[in-house]
N, C-alpha and C positions, 0 to 999 in steps of 0.2 A: 447289478449290472450298471446302474447309474453311478454308483460310487466308484466302480472300477474305471468307467469311461471318463468321468469328469475329473478324477484324480490325475489323469494323464494330461489335463489341460490347464495346468497352473492353478488348480483349486485344491484346497484342503477340505476334504469331505468327511463329515461325521454322520454315520447312519443311526437310525432309531428303529427299534422293533415295532413300535406302535405309537399312538398318540400320547399315551401316558409317559412312555419312555422319552419321547420328544420334549414334552413339557419339563421333565426333570433336567434334561440337558440344557434347555433354554433358560432355566432358572439359575444355572451355574456358569454359563459361558455366553459371550457375545458373538453372534453370527452376522454375516453380511447378507445372506438370503436364506429363505426357508422353502424347500420343495416338498409339498404336502399332498399325499394321495387323498382322494375323496373317500374311498372305501377302505377302512382299516379295522382291525379287531379292537375291542374294548371302547373305542371312541372314534367317531368318524371325523373327516377333515373339517367340516363346518363347526363341529363342537370344539375341535382344537383351536380354530381361529377365534372363537368366542373366548376361550380361556386365555389365549395370547393377548387379546384386547384387554381383558381384565388385569393381566399382569403388566400392562402398559409397556409391552415390548415393541419398539418401533423398528421392526425388521421387515423388509419386503417379502411377500409370500407369493409363490407360484403354485397354483392348484393343478393337480394332475387327476384326470378322470377318464375312466373307460366308458362311462355312460354318456357323457356329453350332452346332457339335457340342458336346455336353455335356462330353465328355472334354477337349477343348481349352480350353473356358472354365474348367473346374475346375482344369486344369493351370496356366493363367494366374493364377488367383486364388491357388493354392498357392505360386506363385513370387513373389507379392507384388503383383499387380495389384489396384487398388482396385475396379474394375468392368469390365464389358465391354458393348459395344454391337454388335448384329447389323445388318448391312446387308441390305436398304436401311433406313435409319433416318430418323426424323422430326427435323428440325433443332431444333425447339423442345424436344423431349425431350433432345436432345444438350446444348443450352445449359443446361437444368436440371441434368443430370447433372454437367456441367463445373463449374457454379457451386457445387453441393453439395460436390463433392470438394475444390475449392479452399478453400472456407470451412472444411471439416473440418480441412484441413491447416493453415490459419491458426490455428485454435483450438488445435491440437496444438502448434504452434510457440510460440504465446503462453504456453501452460501450461508448456512446457519452459523458456522464457525466465524466467518467474516463479520456477520451481523453482531454476534456476541462480542467479538474483539472490538468492533466499532463502539458498541455500547460502553465497554470498559475504558477505551482509550480516547475516544473522540466525542466532544460535544462543544457547544457554542462557547462555553466558559474557558476552554483550553486555548482560545486565541488570547494570549496574554498581552495586556497593555492598556494604558489609559491616555495615550497621546492622541492628539487630534487626528493624526494620520491613520492610526489604527481604528479610531472611532468611526471615521469615514468608511473604512472597509466593512466594519460591522453593520453600519447603516445600510450599505449596499447589499450585503448578504440578506438582511431582513427584507429588503424590497423585492429581491428576486427569488428567494428560496421557495416560496409556495407556488411559483409559476413554472410552466413547462419550458421556459425560455432557454435557449442555448447561451452559455456564458463563456467568455474568453478572459482568462487570467494572464496578466503580464507582470513581469518583475524579474529582478536579478536572481541568480541561483542562490538557494538557501534562505529565501525570504518567507517560505511557508505557504506556497501556492497550493500544495496538496491538502494542507490542513484547512485552507479556505474552501476548497472543493468539497471536502468531507463535511464541513459545517453547512454548506449549502444543501447537500444531500440529507444530512441529519435533521434539518429543519424543513424539509419538503414533504409532500404527500407520499413520496416514494421511500421514505426513511426505513420502512420495513422490508424493502426489496434490495437486491444486490447493489453494492458499490464496487465496480470493477476498474482496476487501474491498468492502463496500457502505456508503458514507457516507450515512446516511439524511437528513442535514440538507442535503445538496448538491443535492437534486432537488425539483421540485414534485410534487404529488400524482400526476398522470398519469404523469409521467416516472419517478417512484420505482417505481411498480408495474411499469412496463415494464422498468426496470433490474433489479428483483428477479425477476420472473416471466417476462419476455419478452413479445413480442406477435406477432400474426399480421399479415400484409400487409393493409393497408386497415382495420385496427381503429380507427384514429383519424387525424386529419389529420397528414400527414407520415410515416405508417407505410408507406413504399414497399416495404419488404421484411420478411420474417420476421426477428425478433430473438430470439436465445437469451439468456435472463435469467441473472442471476448465481447463482441457486440451481441451475439446470441446469448451468452451468459448474463449479460446486463439487461436483458429484456424486462420491461416494466420497472427497471431501476435506473441507475446512473452509470455512465462510462466516463472515466477521467482520462483524457488523452494528453499525457504529459510530453513536453518537448515536441509539440505539434509542428514547429518550424523546421524540424529535421527530416520530415518525410519527403520522398521524391515526388516529382510531378505525376508519375504513373499512379502511385498509390493515392495521391491527392484527388485524382479523377474519380477513383472508386469511392473514396471517402465522401466526396461531394454528393454522389448518388445516395449514400446513406443519409446524409444530412437533409437532402431535398425530398427524396422519395420514401425514406424509412424502409429501404430494402437493399439487399446485397446478394451476392452469390458466393458460395464457398469456392475456394481455389479448386479447379478441376471439375466444376459443376456448372450447368447452365440453368439450374432451377433457382428461382428467386425466393428469398426468405424475408418475410416481413418482420420488422423489429420495432419495438416501442421503447427506445432508450433515450434518456436525457443526456445530452452531450455537454461536458465541461472540458474545455481545452486550455492548455497552459503553454507558455513559451517565454524564454528570456530574450527573444529576438524582437525587433520591430518589424512586424509582418507587413506593414504598409511599405517599408523600404524594400522588403524582400519581394513584394509584388512588382515594384518598379524595376527591380533587377531581373525579374522574370523567373525567380526561383520558387515563387509561391503563387498559386492561382488566385487571381483577384476575386473571382466569383466565390471561391471557397472562403477566402478571407472575410468577405461581407456576410456570408452565411454563418460564420463562427462568431463574428464580432457584433452580435445582436445586443448583448449586454456586457460591457467591458469593465473589469475591475483591475486596477493596478495595485499590486501589493508592494508597499513602500520598502526600500532598503532600511537596514537597521540604523544607518547614519542619519536618516531623516526622522527617526523616532527614538533618539537616545534616552529620553526620559523614561522609556520602557525597560532599559537595560537592568536596573535594580530589581524590577519585578520578575523579569525573565531569569535573572540569576537565582533568585529565591525559588522559583519554580524548578529550575534544573537541580538545585541543591536538594530539594525534597525528592525529586525523581531519582537522583543517583544515590541518595541515602538508602533508598530501598534496594536499588540494584547492587550497590557496592557494599552494603551492610555497614555504612558509615553513620556517624552521629554529628555531622557538621551542622552548626546552628546558625551560621551567618558568615559574612564577609567583611573585612576591615574597610575603613574609609579610604585608606591609601590604595588598596586593591581595587576598590570601586572607581577611584579616580583614574587608575590605569586603564580600566575598561572604558570609561567615559571618554578618554582621550584617544582611543584607538578607532580606526575607520571601519574595521570589519568588512573587508572585501568579500568574505564568505558568508556575511550576514548572520542570521540566527543559528544556522548550522555550525558556523565557526565558533560563535559564542558558546554553544552547548559543548563543543569539543574542548574548548579552553577551560570551561568550568569543570568538566569531568576530569581532565588531567590535573587541574589544581586540587581537586578533592582527593585524588589518589595520592598526590605528593604531600598533602597537608598532614603534619604530625598531630595536630590538636583538633579542636572543634571549631576553629575559626580559620577561614581562608585568608592568608596574608599576601601582600604584594610579592613576596619572594618566591611564590609558587605560580605566579601568573606569567605565562610565556606566550609570545605571539610568533607564529611561524613566518619565515621568509622575510624578516626585517633586514633592510640593507645595512651594510657596514661602511664606515668611513676610515680609510687606511692611509696614513702619511707615507710619503715616498721613501723616507730613510729613518734610521734610528733604531734603538733597541725595542724589544716588544713592549717594555714598560713605557718607553717614550711614546711609542705609537698609541698605546692605550690612553696615556695621559692626554696626548694631543687630540685624540678622537673625542674624549669626554669634554675637553675644554671647548672644542669647536661646536659640539652639539649644545652645550650650555649657552654659548653665545647666540647660536641660532635660535634657541628657544627662550632667549631673554632671561636666563637663569631659572626657568621653571624646571624643577627636578623631575616632576612626574612626566612631563612631555619628553624630557631628555631620556629618561629611562625607557619610555616607549620607543623612541627613535633608535636607541641602541639595542633594543631587544633584551634588556635585563630588568631585574626588579628594582624598585625604588630603593629598597634597603641595600642592595648590592651597590647601587650608584653612590649612596651616601658613604659607604665604607671606602669606595675608591676615591672619592673626593677628599676624604680625610687622610687616606694613605698617601696621596700624591700632593696634598696641600694645595689643591686647586682653588683659586679665588677669582670670582667674576664680579 
């Protein structure tokens, strides 16, 4: 009966004749939940739970019992069962219990996955650089990581603010708890509030089930509020309450939910200026700006570029299955002369593209390309005349420096040298 009823509710249900049959199936296949009767032939439910524990099967168990004795229910819970149901039972109540347990297990597995991914991908050492600017950031991370203090990260797009936030979390006492990211610019007003605080079923069109928000998911851990300067005044008021009172309400509910989440916020805006304009609450700004870290742009830490390039080469060797061993000095000079408006993210993209284009195991300047470089075009003449004049003017502007000229023109230094020779340009 249960197999028939639950199969019609978006579940794939596998039945077992008895406990021994169940253990055989569990040894061959992964399940999301186990519904186990207490009284069965050959082996009772408590014996089956003990066997499951020995097999180290981490699957939530719902115990079903027609007897309903407190001692047996307590014993089942002690052995690891998530819940128990007394026969005769209401089918709707059983569906609710089943849905809740499966959802709880999904959240647990998601958090475990995120923690494992963080262990593999993020640690203090992955903030690459030896410049004084980045050493200052590392020093500030060390000072604040072990504290519960709210942190505000500022800096241009692509400077690595999320990596700094993850480093703070990884070096904190919450490092084994969830690190949840909320990109405040990625959602509309209604969706953002639902993402942050969750919502109740039926609270708005499309809210077909209850949703757990990111603050609730980050309880005991850290929540990273990226692009905090983009949220509107209404949401700012609700966020202020979370920062001050450590509580919030799901959308469509009046019940307060307590939460213990460390808040790290990031923005590429000057929030002090935004408060003067009236687009950002001054009280929220001061609550967030308890400990401020400014992540410097790449142009202020250019001595770190060679280290970052080597890091990205190692990274994309694995991803692209390449065997690049380094980068030429001319290519390095091109990178050092560029301003990188997109910062580290842009550098990474340039290195990845260069590695794809490189025929050998060294990245040369002829595969280094910069997006969006302006062109200088004369008013008249043939295309060759225009190109010759463009190169000549850029060389004059850059005082004959061929590397800077190549960067200005958006071409490689090797290509520039060939053009100078072809046109007989002399400066």
